[in-house]
C-alpha positions as CSV (number, residue, x, y, z in Angstrom):
1,M,8.8,-3.5,-6.8
2,R,11.3,-2.1,-4.8
3,Q,12.1,1.0,-7.6
4,L,8.5,2.1,-6.2
5,F,10.0,3.4,-3.4
6,T,12.7,5.6,-2.2
7,T,15.2,4.3,-0.2
8,T,13.9,5.7,2.9
9,A,10.2,4.6,2.5
10,T,8.1,3.7,5.2
11,F,5.0,1.1,5.2
12,E,1.7,0.7,7.4
13,H,-0.7,-2.2,7.1
14,P,-3.4,-2.9,9.7
15,T,-2.6,-6.4,9.9
16,I,1.1,-6.8,8.1
17,G,2.5,-3.9,10.4
18,T,4.5,-1.1,10.1
19,F,8.2,-1.1,8.9
20,S,10.6,2.2,8.6
21,N,12.6,-0.1,6.3
22,I,11.4,-1.1,2.7
23,E,13.0,-3.9,2.3
24,D,11.5,-5.5,5.3
25,A,7.8,-4.5,4.0
26,I,8.3,-5.9,0.8
27,D,9.3,-9.2,2.7
28,A,6.5,-8.7,5.1
29,V,4.0,-8.8,2.1
30,A,5.5,-11.5,0.4
31,N,5.3,-13.6,3.2
32,A,1.5,-12.6,4.6
33,L,0.2,-13.0,1.0
34,E,2.2,-16.6,-0.1
35,G,-0.6,-18.7,-1.7
36,F,-3.2,-15.9,-1.7
37,W,-5.3,-14.4,-4.6
38,T,-5.7,-10.7,-4.4
39,A,-7.3,-7.8,-6.0
40,H,-7.1,-4.3,-5.3
41,E,-8.8,-1.6,-6.6
42,A,-8.1,2.2,-6.1
43,G,-10.3,5.0,-6.7
44,I,-9.4,8.5,-8.8
45,P,-6.5,9.8,-6.0
46,D,-6.9,13.1,-4.5
47,I,-3.4,14.5,-5.0
48,S,-1.9,17.5,-3.3
49,L,1.0,19.3,-4.6
50,H,3.1,20.4,-1.9
51,S,6.7,21.6,-3.8
52,A,7.7,20.8,-7.3
53,D,9.4,17.4,-5.7
54,R,6.7,16.5,-3.4
55,A,2.9,15.3,-3.1
56,T,0.6,13.7,-0.8
57,A,-2.4,11.2,-2.0
58,V,-5.5,9.7,-0.9
59,F,-7.1,7.0,-2.5
60,A,-10.1,5.1,-1.8
61,M,-9.4,1.3,-2.0
62,S,-11.6,-1.9,-2.2
63,S,-9.5,-5.1,-2.1
64,T,-10.8,-9.1,-2.4
65,S,-8.1,-12.0,-0.6
66,T,-8.6,-15.4,-1.3
67,P,-6.4,-17.9,1.0
68,P,-4.9,-20.9,-0.2
69,G,-7.6,-23.5,-0.6
70,H,-10.4,-20.9,-1.8
71,A,-12.0,-21.9,1.6
72,S,-13.5,-18.1,2.1
73,F,-12.4,-14.7,1.1
74,A,-12.2,-11.2,2.7
75,R,-13.5,-7.8,1.7
76,T,-11.8,-4.6,2.8
77,F,-12.6,-1.4,2.0
78,G,-10.9,1.9,2.9
79,H,-7.9,4.5,1.8
80,Y,-4.5,4.5,1.3
81,Y,-2.7,7.7,2.1
82,D,0.3,8.0,0.7
83,T,3.4,10.5,-0.1
84,F,5.4,10.8,-2.9
85,S,8.9,12.7,-3.6
86,R,11.3,12.7,-6.8
87,E,14.4,10.5,-6.0
88,H,17.4,11.2,-8.9
89,G,14.2,12.6,-10.9
90,D,11.7,9.9,-10.8
91,W,8.4,10.1,-8.6
92,K,8.7,7.3,-6.1
93,I,6.4,6.5,-3.3
94,E,7.9,8.0,0.2
95,S,5.1,6.2,2.7
96,L,2.4,3.9,2.1
97,K,-0.1,3.6,4.9
98,L,-3.5,1.8,4.2
99,V,-6.4,2.1,6.7
100,S,-9.5,0.0,6.6
101,S,-12.5,1.5,7.2
102,Y,-14.6,-2.2,6.7
103,R,-13.4,-5.4,6.8
104,D,-15.7,-8.6,6.1
105,L,-13.9,-11.8,6.9
C-alpha cells in the first residue's frame, strides 16, 4: 500500500484521524480495521488536471464495514477528495481526504 502514496502524502479520515506522515496513517488504518470486513465502492471520478504532473479528483463513495463477530454493520456514504502528483515518473496519491455525508451505524 505504501507505494501508492508520495513520500510527503497526507491522509484525513473522519473517524481514524488526520496524518501528515503516511506511515502513521497506514498503521492507524490497519489498527482501526483489524478484524473488520470492509467493502468500499468508488464512483467514476471527476478529475481536474492542473499540470502535466498534478491532478485532483473527487470520487463518490459508499462503504460497508462489519466488525469482528458480525454483530452489526455500518454503511457510510460520502466523497473522497484526492490530490495526485507524479513522483519519479509515476502517478501517486499526494493527499487523500474522506468526507462522510451519511453514516448509518
